[in-house]
N, C-alpha and C positions, 0 to 999 in steps of 0.2 A: 601875615595876618589874616587869618580866616575867621569869620564869624563861627562861634561855637555851634550855632545851630544849623549850619549847613552839613550836608551829608551827600555821599555818591551813591546811587542806586540805580538798578536797570531801568529803562524805559520800555515803552511798548513797542516803539519801532526804531529808536535811534541808539541801541546799545546802553551805554551808561550815561547818566545826566547828574546835575547838581540840583538838589532839593532843599527845602527849609522846613525845619520843626517849629518855626515860630513866624508871625507876621513880620514883614519887612516894610518899612516906610520907604516912600519915594525919597531919592537923595542920600540914601544910606549906603556907604562905602562897605561892601560885603567881603571883600578880598583885595589885598596887595600881596602880589606875588614877585619874587625875584625872576630873573630870566638868565639864561644861558645864551649868550650871543654868539652867533656862528658867521663865518664868511660865505660869500656867494659860491665859492669852491666847495666849501663843507655842504652848502644847500643841494647843489647837485648830486652828492652822494646821499644826503638824507631824503631826496626825491625819489631813490630808488627802494626805499624801505617804508614799513608801516608808518614810521614817524613823520613821513609826508603829511598824513592827515591830521597832526597834531601840532605843527609849527606854525609861526606867525612871521610875515614879512617884517624886517626891522630897518629902522633908520629913516632919516628924513627922505631920502631917495630910495628906500626900500631895496638897498643893494646888499643887505644882509638878512639873517633871519635869526629867530630865537625859539627856544623851548622854554615854556614857562613851567615854573615848579609850582606846587601847591595844586589847587583844583582847575586852574584856568583852562588848561587844554581839554578839560572834560565838558565845559558847557557846550550845550547844542545851539545850532543855529536857528534863528527865527528872523523872518524879514520884518516883523513888528515884535521885537523882544522886549522884555521887561527890565533887562539890564543893558549897560553899554560898558565897553572898555577904553581904557585911556593908557598910552604908552608913554613912559617917562625914559628917554633915551639917556639921559645923564645919570639917572639913578639906577637904571637896568631894571625896571620893574613894570609890570602891569598891574593896574587897579581896575576892580569891577564894581560898579555903581548901579544901585536900582533907580530905574528911570520911572517907574510905575510901582503903586503899592502891590506887595507880593503876598498871597495868603499862605498860611500854614499848609504845608503838604504839596505847594505847586513846585514845578520845576522851574529854575532860573535859565534864562536863554540870553544869548548875546547874538548881534546881527555880525556875522563874519566880514560883511563890508566896512564895519566900522561905527558909521552911525546907526542908532537903535532902530530906525525906520526907513533906511535905504533898501529900495526894492530891486536894486541892479542885481540880476542873476549872478551867482556864485559859481566857481570851477565845477563843482559836482551837480548843479542844478541848471547848468547852461546848455544842455543837450535838448 
């Protein structure tokens, strides 16, 4: 499920991003995406490809990884994002929910740390 008002478009500095054609109220589920779960061994292979930038750690112990279908892998990172993601390991899906009101035309962001306001440096920003 992807809200019909979402679309992917180029950003100024982050490649592609997810945007909205309509206002989105806080608490709205904007997407529920199935995932393809892979083993730690497969993760080592993926880490050698461009897909490394688009996978999520997966499982309670983060011993696996997944590729999310839908738009999930295109949401850009912000330390104070307007959306958050939740992983459902049993259903093998990731949902994206607005945590703040999002105006028409705005980009939707997630925090790659998991919590929408977690300021811990992420892998590509830790240098």
